[in-house]
N, C-alpha and C positions, 0 to 999 in steps of 0.2 A: 556191219559195214561191207558193201559188196566189192568185189574183186575189181570193177574199173575205177571207182574211188580210190581204193586201196592202189592200184597201179598208177594212179594219177598223182596222190599224195607222195608215193615212191620217188616218181620220175622227177617231181617238183623239188623236192629236196635234195637229190641229187645234183640236179641243174644247180639249184641257189649255192650249194656247197662247192660246186665248181666253178661257178662264177665268183665267190668269196675267195678261193684259193688262189684266183688269178688278179685279184685285187679288182674285180668288175663289178662289186656290188657296194652298195653303201645305204646305213640307215641314219635317218635323220629324224628330228621331231620336235614336241615339246609337250610339257605339264604346267596349265594354267590353271589358277583361280580367281575368279572376279565376283567379288561382292559390293553390292551399292545398295543405298538407303536412299528413299524419298527424301528431298530437300526440306528445310522447315516452313519454307514459304510457300508450299503447295498445299494442297486440299488437305484440311486440317484433319478429315478422316484416315488419311493414308501418311502424313508426313511422320517421317520416322520410321516407318514401315520399310522392310527389305523389297527393294525392286530387281537385285539380283542376285543369286546364288547358284553360278554355275562353275563347274569343274571338269576341265576338258582335256583329254590325252589326244593328239595328233603324230600320226605316225606316217612317215615317207619309205619307200624303199625304191632305190634307182638302181636300174640295171643294165650295163652296155657291153656290147661283143661286136669288135668290128663297127660296121656302120649303123649297125642296129641299136635300140635302146628300148628300154620299157620303165613305167613309173607306175608306183600304187601307192595311194595315198587315203586314209581314212582316219576317221576320229570317232571317239566314245566320250560322250558328255553326260553329265549328272546335274540336274536341275534341284538344288535341295528346297525351292518354293513349291513344286509341283511334285517332289519325289519321283521324277521320272528318269530313268536311263535310256539315252538314243545313241544308236549307233548310225554313222553317215560315212556314204563312199563320197570321196572328194574327186579324185581322178585314177584314172585306171586306163591307160592307154600303150601302145605298141608303136615304135617310130621305127623308119628306115630313112637314111639321108645320105645322099652321094654327092657328087661336088656341084651339080647342077640343080639336083631337085631332091626332093622329101616327100615321105608319106606318113600321116599318124591315123591312126585309127584306135577309137574309143571314147571313152568319158574325160572331155579336157574343157580348160578353161583357157579364154585370151581375151584381154582387155583393149578394146578398139577407142582410138581417142588419144588426146593430148591433154586432156583435163583434170583438175583436181577434187575429184567427189563429186562432179557434175555429170552426168550422163547426157551427151548430145548425141555422139555417133555410136556410143557402148552398148547396143541393142542386142548382140550377138548371144551373150549369156544372160539369163534371167535373173532378178534380184531375188534376195532372202529376205523376205520383210514379217518373218513368222513370230520373232521375238523382237523385244527391246535388244537384248544382247548380241543378236543378229544384225539389227540395224546400226549399231553403234560399235560393230567388231572391226577389226581391218581388213576382211574380206567379204563384203557382202553379196557376191555375185555365186551362181551356181553353176557346175558345170554341165556341158550338153553332150549327148551321145553323138559323135560326128567322125567324118573322113574329112581330114585336112590335107590339101596338094600345096606343096609348096615349090616354088621356084626363085631362083638367086641367081644374080649376077655381081659385078664389082658394084654397082651403084644401085641397086633395084633391087626387092623383093616383091614377091607376088603370092598370095595365099587364097584357094579355091576350097571353099566349104560346102560339105553336103551334110545336111542334118536331118536322118530320116526320122527320127522318133521327137517328138513336141516336147518339151521341158516347161512347164508354165510357173511363173514367179510362186515362191511360197508366201501365202498370206496367213496371217493369223486369225483364223476359224472355228478354231477350238473352243470350246464351251471354258470359261473361267480365262482366257488368255485377256490380259489386259488391253491388247491392242485390238481386239475384236471390234468393240465400239467406235473405232474411226473408218471401219469398213461398212459396217450396220448397226443400227443400234438393237440394244436388247427388247425394248418393246416401241409399240407404235401406237398413237391416239387414234382412235376412229369413233368419230361422233354419230351420233342417231338423232337428229333433230326431232323425228316424230316422238322420240321417248324421252328427249330432254336429259340425254344422259352420254358420256363418252367412254368408250370400251378401251380396255389397256391391253392390247393384243402383244403376246410374244412372237419373237420373230424367229423363224424357222429358215435355216440355210440349206438346201436342196443341193445333190453335188453337182458343179459346174461340168456342163459339155464340153469336152476336149476333141479337137480334129481326128476323124476315124484315123485308125492307124493302117495307112496305105500309101504306099510308095509317091503317088501323085500328092500327097499332103506334106511332102518334106519342106524344110528351110534350105536356102541358098545365100551363102555370103561370100562375097571377092572383096580382097584388100590388094591394092597397088602400092607400093612405097618406092619413093626414090629418094636418094641421098647426095644432095650437091651442095659445093662450097657456100651458098650464101643462105640454104635451108633445108630442111628435111620435109617432104611432101609426103601424103597419104591421101588415096581417093578410096572411098566404100560405095559398096551396092549391096543390098540385104532385100529378100523377099521370103517373107515367111510370115509368123502369126504373132500377133500382140501377145504379150505374157500377162497382162492383167485383164481379165475376163470382164466384159461388159455385160451390167445386171439387168434383170427382168423382176417386176415385182406382181403378186398376183394375191388376193384375198381370199379368205376362206372364213367360215363363221367363228374359225378357232384358233387363227393365227395369220400373220403376214407370212409370205412364202417368197423367198428370195433365191433364184438361181440364174444362170448366165452361161456367156459361150464366148468364145476366143475369137476373134476376127482376123481377117488377112490383113499384114501391114508391108509395105515397101518403103525402103529409104534410101536415098542417094545424098552422101556425105562427103567431105574433104576437111585434112587439117594441115597445118603448117606450123613448123618452130622455125623462128629465125632470131638466131645470134645477133647481137648488138652491143659490141663491147662486153661489161662484165653482166650482162643481161640478157634474157631470152625472152622473145615474145612469141607467145602461143596464140593460133587462130583456130577455130574449128565451127563448122556449120552442118546442117545436116535438112533436107527438104523430104517431109512425109507426103505423098501425094494421095489426098481421098482417104484420111485415115478415119477409123471411126471412133467417135468420142460419145459420152454418155449423154443420154438424155435424163432430165430431171423427174419425168415419169417411169423410166424404164425405158430400153431398146438403145438405141443409136442412131446418130446422123452421121455423113462423109462430110470430112473438112479437108482442105490442105492446110500444111502445120509447116511452119519454118521456124528453127532454132538456130542459134549462134551464140559464139563466147570467144572473149580476148582475155586473155592471161598475162602476167609480166611476172618472171620469177629474177630473183636477185641473189646472190650468196657470196657477200662480203664476210670473210675471216671469221668462220666460226658460225655466222648468222645465215638463216634462210627465209626470205621472204616471198610470198606468192599472193599475188592480188588478181581477182577476176571479176569479170562483170558478163552477165548471161542474160540472154532475153529468148523468148518464145512468142510467135503470133501466130494466131489462129484466124485464117481468112472466112467470110462470110457471116450470117446472121448467127447470132449466140442465143435469140431468145428462149428457146427450147431445152438449152443444153445446161448441165450443172455448172460449166464453167463460167464464170461472171464476168472477166475480164480477156478481151482480145489477145491485148499486148501484157505478158507477165515478163518480170526481170527482177534480178536480183545481183547480189555481189557479195564475194566470200573473201576474207582475209585470213592467212596464215602463216605464224612467227617461230622459229626454233633458233634456239643459241644450246651449244652444246660447253659445258665449264667442265672443271677439273678432270683435265687429261681426257675428256670425252666420255665420262664415267657419269656426268650428270646433263640431263636434257630438260630445258624448260620449253613449253611450248603453248600455242594459244591457238585456234581455229575458230572462227565466226562467218555465220552465215546472216546476209541481210535481204528479206522479203522487201522489195522495193514499192509493191503495189499497196500493202497493208502495214509495212513497217514493223513486221514482226522478226523476230532473230532466235537464232541458237548459237551460244557462247559455249566453248568447250576449253578450258585450261587446264594443263597436264604437267605433271613433274615425274620423272622416271630418272631412278638410279639402277647403275648396274653394279653388283656386288662383285660380279665376275663376266668373263665370258658367256658364262650358262645361264648365270640367276640377274633376275632384274625386278624391281620393286618401283610400282608405281600409283599415283592417286591420280583422279581427273574428276570432272564434273561435267554435266551434260545440263546446260540451262536454257530453258526452252522461253523465251518471252513474246507474248502477244502483242497485237498492234493497238493502237489507239481506239480505232474504230471497231475493227473486225480481228478475230485470232489469226487469221492466215494460216498459211501451210506448217509454218513451224510452231505458231503459238497455240494451233491446237492440241498440242502434245505438252502446254505448261504443268500440267500436273504430274507428268513423269520426271520433270527435271530433279535428277539423281548426282549423288557423289558417291563415287567408286573407290575400290583399291584393287591392286591388281599383283599378283605374286607370278613370275614365269622362268620356268627352267627348260633350257634348251639344249639339244644335244645332236 
């Protein structure tokens, strides 16, 4: 170990010890394990097989001194299905906050919008779609490396973001990943009429082309929020990169080659939360000018896109009801695009009830696609043995529509029943 590293470790230990002595340091985290099996009504070849076998430890350190603070969060996970051990860094930032302004630098997360489980304006942080456990987890967003300047007053806040380094969505592209076939097929059929035969070619995925690491390729975000007696209102602006790549296809004599690139994207949005007696009405909308959309034959075309959502929250005596309607409209001709419906819409419903002195929680969440009438249903039961230990069981049920699988029905063979044990400290 060289002298510089030794000096840094000694300084870090002394600094942490000093903060601990002043009660300016806290440790927290959780250890949880989740096991799941494919439901009996799924594909007969996989029904009863394990769909999940994850054990995860997440630790977080908070430190503060005067107007300054810092946070470090990381996790170690073991996947018993693939026998892989993985370490990931969640957040790691430094923050200084004064009476009117604040500055945060480092790897950080933020959620935009007021929706429940549906992204409308929530485009700042990319999604983690790399595995079934990530998609169904409580937090499916990745952190970004950014500088955030915050201004605050009695009834308003403003956050200005600069993200110099692009972070794409995590996709299930590794061989053997059960979700990979939803991105690209394992093989494609290539007919040869002259030889009266069909070739079954494997699909090869090349590395996707990311934006050049240059200062002019950064991303920028702005959030303005006002808090008024009749409503809370927020305005959003974003100029950056779409975190899902657009795919290109090419054919060789031995395989079909898939590569892709990330395209520029802009967004203007707004949301509002309006209390109406015992309920809260939530409204949210976003406009994406000239966004790139995937063509069926590869490459992309630009189209204007408008998304919106209306939701209602009601919490009477231990119950929580949330209902939402969302829609998305794509302007222009769709003939050459992969997307088949210009107007896509759906609805969500979630219900939860606390019982037995709030140690038992029963909940249900459902999503219904109103184009294909496909759905996802997720009932769950959670029991808290103590403030630190909880047991839960849940199901994720994907149902196809009567004519087409649809967005949720495409995952019908992934319907699973899961159990979870969690220890928090």
